[in-house]
C-alpha positions in Angstrom: -170.2 120.0 53.5 -171.0 123.7 53.7 -170.5 124.1 49.9 -172.8 121.1 49.3 -175.4 122.6 51.5 -175.2 126.0 49.8 -175.5 124.4 46.4 -178.6 122.5 47.6 -180.3 125.6 48.9 -179.5 127.5 45.7 -180.9 124.8 43.4 -184.2 126.0 41.8 -187.3 123.9 42.2 -187.4 121.0 39.8 -190.2 120.9 37.2 -193.4 119.2 38.3 -194.5 116.8 35.6 -198.2 117.2 36.3 -198.2 121.0 36.5 -195.5 122.4 34.2 -197.1 121.0 30.9 -200.2 123.1 31.8 -198.3 126.4 32.0 -198.7 127.1 28.2 -202.5 126.6 28.6 -202.6 129.0 31.5 -200.6 131.6 29.6 -202.8 131.2 26.6 -206.0 131.6 28.6 -204.6 134.8 30.3 -203.6 136.3 26.9 -207.0 135.4 25.4 -208.8 137.0 28.4 -207.0 140.2 27.9 -207.6 140.3 24.2 -210.6 138.7 22.5 -212.2 137.7 25.8 -212.3 141.3 27.0 -213.8 142.4 23.7 -216.6 139.9 24.1 -217.2 140.7 27.8 -215.8 144.1 28.7 -213.8 144.1 31.8 -213.1 140.3 31.7 -209.5 140.8 30.8 -208.8 143.2 33.7 -210.1 140.8 36.4 -207.6 139.2 38.7 -206.3 135.9 37.3 -204.6 134.1 40.2 -204.6 130.4 39.8 -203.7 127.5 42.2 -203.0 124.2 40.4 -203.2 121.2 42.7 -200.6 118.7 41.6 -199.8 115.3 42.8 -197.5 116.4 45.6 -197.4 120.1 45.5 -199.7 123.1 45.0 -198.5 125.7 42.6 -199.8 129.3 42.8 -199.4 131.6 39.8 -200.2 135.2 38.9 -201.0 136.2 42.5 -199.1 137.4 45.5 -198.2 134.3 47.7 -199.7 134.1 51.1 -198.0 132.8 54.2 -197.0 129.2 53.8 -195.9 129.3 50.2 -192.3 129.3 49.0 -191.4 131.9 46.5 -190.2 130.2 43.3 -189.5 133.4 41.3 -190.9 134.5 38.0 -192.4 131.8 35.9 -191.2 132.4 32.3 -194.1 130.8 30.3 -196.9 132.7 32.0 -194.7 135.7 32.9 -196.2 135.5 36.5 -194.9 135.2 39.9 -194.8 131.5 41.0 -194.9 130.0 44.5 -195.5 126.6 45.8 -196.2 124.6 48.9 -196.6 120.9 49.8 -199.9 119.3 49.0 -202.5 120.0 51.6 -206.1 119.0 52.2 -207.6 120.5 49.0 -209.2 117.9 46.8 -207.4 117.4 43.6 -210.6 117.3 41.6 -211.6 120.9 42.4 -212.7 123.3 39.6 -213.6 126.5 41.3 -213.0 130.1 41.9 -212.8 130.9 45.6 -211.5 133.6 48.0 -209.4 130.9 49.5 -206.6 133.4 50.4 -209.1 136.3 50.9 -209.8 138.6 48.0 -209.2 138.6 45.1 -210.6 135.2 44.4 -208.3 132.5 43.1 -209.0 129.8 40.5 -208.4 126.5 42.2 -208.1 123.5 39.9 -206.7 120.0 39.8 -205.0 118.8 36.7 -206.8 117.3 33.7 -206.0 113.9 35.0 -207.4 114.4 38.5 -210.5 116.4 37.3 -211.3 113.9 34.6 -211.3 116.4 31.9 -209.5 116.3 28.6 -207.0 119.2 28.3 -209.2 121.3 25.9 -212.1 121.0 28.3 -209.8 121.8 31.2 -208.7 125.0 29.4 -212.3 125.8 28.6 -213.1 125.6 32.3 -210.6 128.3 33.1 -212.7 130.7 31.1 -215.7 129.9 33.3 -213.8 130.2 36.6 -212.2 133.5 35.5 -215.7 134.9 34.9 -216.4 134.2 38.6 -213.2 136.1 39.5 -214.7 139.0 37.5 -218.0 138.7 39.3 -216.4 138.6 42.7 -214.5 141.8 41.9 -217.7 143.7 41.1 -218.2 146.7 43.4 -220.3 145.7 46.3 -220.7 142.1 45.2 -220.6 140.4 48.6 -222.7 143.1 50.3 -225.4 142.7 47.6 -225.3 138.9 47.9 -225.7 139.2 51.6 -228.7 141.5 51.1 -230.5 138.7 49.3 -231.1 137.2 52.7 -230.5 133.6 51.7 -227.6 132.5 53.9 -229.6 132.1 57.1 -226.5 132.9 59.1 -224.5 130.0 57.7 -221.2 130.0 55.8 -220.6 130.3 52.1 -221.8 126.8 51.5 -225.4 128.0 51.4 -225.0 128.6 47.7 -224.5 124.8 47.2 -226.8 123.6 50.0 -229.8 126.0 49.8 -232.9 123.9 50.6 -234.6 124.5 47.2 -237.6 122.1 46.8 -236.0 119.9 44.3 -238.1 116.9 45.3 -241.5 118.7 45.1 -243.5 117.2 42.2 -245.4 120.4 41.4 -242.2 122.4 41.3 -240.6 119.7 39.2 -243.5 119.7 36.7 -243.3 123.5 36.4 -239.6 123.3 35.8 -239.9 120.6 33.2 -242.5 122.7 31.3 -240.4 125.9 31.5 -237.2 124.0 30.4 -238.9 122.6 27.4 -240.4 126.0 26.6 -237.0 127.5 26.9 -235.6 125.0 24.4 -238.5 125.8 22.0 -237.7 129.5 22.2 -234.0 128.8 21.5 -234.9 126.6 18.5 -237.1 129.4 17.2 -234.4 132.1 17.2 -234.2 133.8 13.8 -237.5 132.3 12.7 -241.0 133.8 12.3 -242.3 132.0 15.4 -239.7 133.4 17.7 -241.8 136.1 19.3 -244.6 133.7 20.2 -242.1 131.1 21.5 -240.4 133.8 23.6 -243.8 134.8 25.1 -244.7 131.2 25.8 -241.4 130.7 27.6 -241.9 133.8 29.7 -245.3 132.5 30.7 -243.9 129.1 31.6 -241.1 130.8 33.6 -243.7 132.7 35.6 -245.5 129.5 36.4 -242.2 128.0 37.5 -241.6 131.0 39.8 -245.1 130.7 41.3 -244.6 127.0 42.0 -241.2 127.5 43.6 -242.3 130.3 46.0 -240.8 133.8 46.5 -237.7 133.0 48.5 -236.8 129.9 46.6 -237.2 131.8 43.4 -234.9 134.6 44.6 -232.2 131.9 45.2 -232.7 130.4 41.8 -232.6 133.8 40.0 -229.3 134.5 41.7 -227.8 131.2 40.7 -229.0 131.6 37.1 -227.4 135.0 37.1 -224.1 133.8 38.6 -223.6 130.2 37.3 -225.8 130.1 34.2 -224.2 133.2 32.7 -220.7 131.9 33.6 -221.5 128.8 31.5 -222.7 131.1 28.6 -219.4 133.0 28.9 -217.5 129.7 29.0 -219.2 128.5 25.8 -219.1 131.9 24.0 -215.5 132.6 24.7 -214.6 129.0 24.1 -216.0 129.1 20.6 -213.8 132.1 19.9 -210.7 130.6 21.4 -207.5 130.5 19.3 -207.0 126.7 19.8 -209.4 124.7 17.5 -209.5 121.9 20.0 -210.9 124.2 22.7 -213.3 125.7 20.1 -214.6 122.1 19.3 -214.8 121.3 23.0 -216.9 124.5 23.6 -219.2 123.7 20.7 -219.8 120.1 22.0 -220.4 121.5 25.5 -223.0 124.0 24.1 -224.8 121.1 22.4 -224.8 119.1 25.6 -226.2 122.1 27.5 -229.0 122.6 25.0 -229.8 118.9 25.0 -230.1 119.0 28.8 -233.0 121.5 28.4 -235.0 118.7 26.7 -234.4 116.2 29.6 -235.4 118.2 32.6 -235.5 116.2 35.9 -235.4 118.5 38.9 -235.1 115.7 41.5 -232.1 114.3 39.6 -230.4 117.6 38.5 -230.9 119.5 41.7 -228.7 122.6 41.7 -227.0 121.5 38.4 -230.1 122.7 36.5 -228.9 126.3 36.8 -226.0 125.8 34.4 -227.8 124.8 31.2 -231.0 126.7 32.1 -229.2 129.9 32.9 -227.0 129.6 29.9 -230.1 129.1 27.7 -231.7 132.2 29.1 -228.5 134.1 28.4 -228.7 132.9 24.8 -232.3 134.2 24.6 -231.2 137.6 26.0 -228.3 137.8 23.6 -230.6 137.0 20.7 -232.7 140.1 21.5 -230.3 142.5 23.2 -226.6 142.3 22.5 -226.1 145.3 24.8 -227.2 143.3 27.9 -223.6 142.9 29.2 -223.6 146.5 30.4 -226.7 146.0 32.5 -225.7 142.6 33.8 -223.8 143.8 36.9 -226.7 145.7 38.3 -229.3 142.9 38.1 -228.1 139.9 40.2 -231.1 138.1 38.6 -231.8 137.1 35.0 -235.5 137.8 35.0 -235.1 141.6 34.7 -232.6 141.1 31.9 -234.9 138.7 30.1 -237.8 141.2 30.3 -235.7 144.0 29.0 -234.5 141.8 26.2 -238.1 140.9 25.3 -238.9 144.6 25.0 -236.0 145.0 22.6 -237.3 142.1 20.5 -240.8 143.5 20.5 -239.6 146.9 19.3 -236.2 146.4 17.6 -236.4 149.7 15.7 -237.3 152.0 18.5 -234.7 154.2 20.2 -234.7 153.3 23.9 -235.3 155.9 26.4 -232.8 156.7 29.2 -233.9 153.7 31.3 -235.8 151.5 28.9 -232.9 149.2 28.2 -232.1 148.8 31.9 -233.4 146.1 34.2 -235.4 147.1 37.2 -233.0 147.5 40.2 -234.9 145.1 42.3 -233.8 141.7 40.9 -235.4 138.8 42.6 -239.0 137.7 43.4 -241.6 139.0 40.9 -243.8 136.3 39.3 -244.0 137.4 35.7 -240.6 139.0 35.1 -238.5 137.1 37.7 -237.8 140.5 39.3 -238.7 141.2 42.9 -239.4 143.8 45.5 -236.4 143.0 47.6 -232.9 142.1 46.4 
């Protein structure tokens, strides 16, 4: 009996059929982040890459020290990471998020392709998005600067999802629709003679959208465009450079859907979801004018200042910038014409 008990204790955990087939995908994503991903977005590859996969009966934690309540399962050979597990808890199995669920650093928390309703190439593409959030959360002073936006109203972290933006306001919706279509026009004009005029028309429509929304609401939207819209741009841009052609195809299809969404704006229906295609579209415009914007991105916490700096680059592409001319203004939130504001 003692021998049998000893053998039972010493038996390693059995493979989990819904998690173990995903290990090569996770290993591939980590390797890509450290290589080509880091070359596209400097620092991306050095960000923490802990991931919790929510399986049918067990949660598997990889590439991150295990907190209390997890059983150490040793080194996982496919990813080369530490592996730990615990019985399935209350976390929904359709999660696709990066959260400081175990305190910092943030952890990617994902269900499987089956439970999240995503084909495996799209599931892998989503890792690129969530890892960018890990990079954002690791920026120096990130949480203090988010708090300084003054948008939480003393609530918990759910304010980012539940902020009372006037999604049902018809005037705001009309201004958003005009700005979204103008953004699509400007993106269509990239590389053509009419691009400068289309960019100016979009900036004017964006200013009207900001006016309609109001200062505080616009500060919220600017932050969400900066955080979530750029994460989608990174997801698409890195996905299109991914080593697996299936992921590249999924990223291209996703980009096309995002661009198409700009032509079907409906604020009351989209609500917060608007920030993903809209912010990604703005990042595409910024990239078209100013490929060096990544270096200024961490300072901004709003896309408006970056867009205005990019517009200056497009207006004078042959001029050597002065010491500060290619930097966004440090006050990133409420201004009407640029999207920048007096208080961040």
